[in-house]
C-alpha positions in Angstrom: -79.0 20.5 -35.0 -77.7 17.0 -35.0 -74.1 16.3 -35.6 -75.2 14.2 -38.6 -76.8 17.3 -40.1 -73.7 19.5 -39.9 -72.6 21.2 -43.1 -68.9 21.4 -43.5 -67.3 24.8 -43.1 -65.7 26.2 -46.3 -62.0 26.1 -47.1 -61.5 29.8 -46.1 -62.8 29.0 -42.6 -60.7 25.8 -42.2 -57.4 26.7 -43.7 -56.3 28.8 -40.7 -56.6 25.7 -38.4 -54.8 23.2 -40.7 -51.3 23.8 -39.1 -52.8 23.0 -35.6 -54.6 19.8 -36.4 -53.0 16.4 -36.8 -53.0 15.1 -40.3 -55.2 12.1 -39.5 -57.9 14.3 -38.1 -58.1 17.0 -40.8 -60.9 15.3 -42.7 -63.3 16.1 -39.9 -61.9 19.7 -39.4 -64.7 21.3 -41.6 -67.4 19.6 -39.5 -65.7 20.5 -36.2 -65.5 24.2 -37.2 -69.2 24.1 -38.3 -70.1 22.7 -34.8 -67.8 25.2 -33.1 -69.6 28.1 -34.9 -72.9 27.0 -33.4 -71.6 27.7 -29.9 -73.8 25.1 -28.3 -74.1 21.3 -28.0 -76.5 19.0 -26.2 -75.3 15.5 -25.3 -75.2 12.8 -22.7 -72.2 11.9 -20.5 -71.7 8.2 -20.5 -71.4 6.8 -17.0 -70.5 3.1 -16.5 -73.2 1.0 -14.8 -75.5 4.0 -14.6 -77.8 6.1 -16.7 -76.3 8.7 -19.0 -76.3 12.3 -17.7 -77.6 14.9 -20.1 -75.5 18.0 -20.5 -75.6 21.4 -22.3 -72.3 22.8 -23.4 -71.9 26.4 -24.6 -68.9 28.4 -25.6 -67.9 31.7 -27.0 -66.9 31.9 -30.6 -63.5 33.4 -31.5 -61.8 34.4 -34.7 -58.3 33.0 -34.4 -57.0 29.5 -33.5 -54.8 31.0 -30.8 -57.6 32.9 -29.1 -59.1 31.5 -25.9 -62.5 29.8 -25.9 -64.4 29.5 -22.7 -66.5 26.4 -22.7 -69.2 26.0 -20.0 -71.0 22.7 -19.5 -74.0 22.1 -17.3 -75.0 18.6 -16.3 -78.6 17.5 -15.7 -79.9 21.0 -15.9 -78.5 21.7 -12.5 -76.7 25.1 -12.0 -74.6 23.5 -9.2 -73.2 21.1 -11.8 -71.8 23.7 -14.0 -68.1 23.7 -15.0 -66.0 25.8 -17.3 -62.7 25.6 -19.0 -60.6 28.2 -20.9 -58.7 26.6 -23.8 -57.0 27.7 -26.9 -59.5 27.6 -29.8 -57.4 25.2 -31.9 -57.3 22.8 -29.0 -61.0 23.0 -28.5 -61.6 22.4 -32.2 -59.4 19.3 -31.8 -61.6 18.1 -28.9 -64.7 18.7 -31.1 -63.1 16.5 -33.8 -62.7 13.7 -31.1 -66.4 14.3 -30.2 -67.4 13.8 -33.8 -65.2 10.7 -34.1 -66.9 9.3 -31.0 -70.3 10.2 -32.3 -69.7 8.3 -35.5 -68.1 5.3 -33.7 -70.5 4.9 -30.7 -73.6 6.9 -31.8 -73.5 8.9 -28.7 -72.9 12.7 -28.3 -70.3 12.9 -25.6 -66.9 14.6 -25.2 -63.7 12.5 -25.0 -61.8 11.7 -21.8 -59.3 14.4 -22.9 -62.0 17.0 -22.7 -63.1 15.9 -19.2 -59.5 15.8 -17.9 -59.2 19.5 -18.9 -62.6 20.4 -17.6 -62.0 18.8 -14.2 -58.4 20.0 -14.3 -57.1 16.4 -13.9 -54.3 17.2 -16.4 -52.9 19.8 -14.0 -52.1 17.3 -11.2 
């Protein structure tokens, strides 16, 4: 399903996340939760001066914002290019909001730099 075809999650599903999400990002929260509940996303990683690299991201679906979500992403259909990150669900939802913002802005399905820093553990250095 395309991000443009997402149906927003209902208020019952979103209200538990509201305290965790910045006020200026809450309008996209129902769409991010809807995407999260699918547990899968296909997109393309933008690479400067090169062709985009396709990826498939999958994750487990949890019940609470404080639960951990394990996101696995495989680039170019190559099992050797598979990475995973464990992240609090509310933080992953916030990263999905960034993805939706970028999709709307640039018409490209790709995670933000924040996501890739976490995935490649650059934020731990």
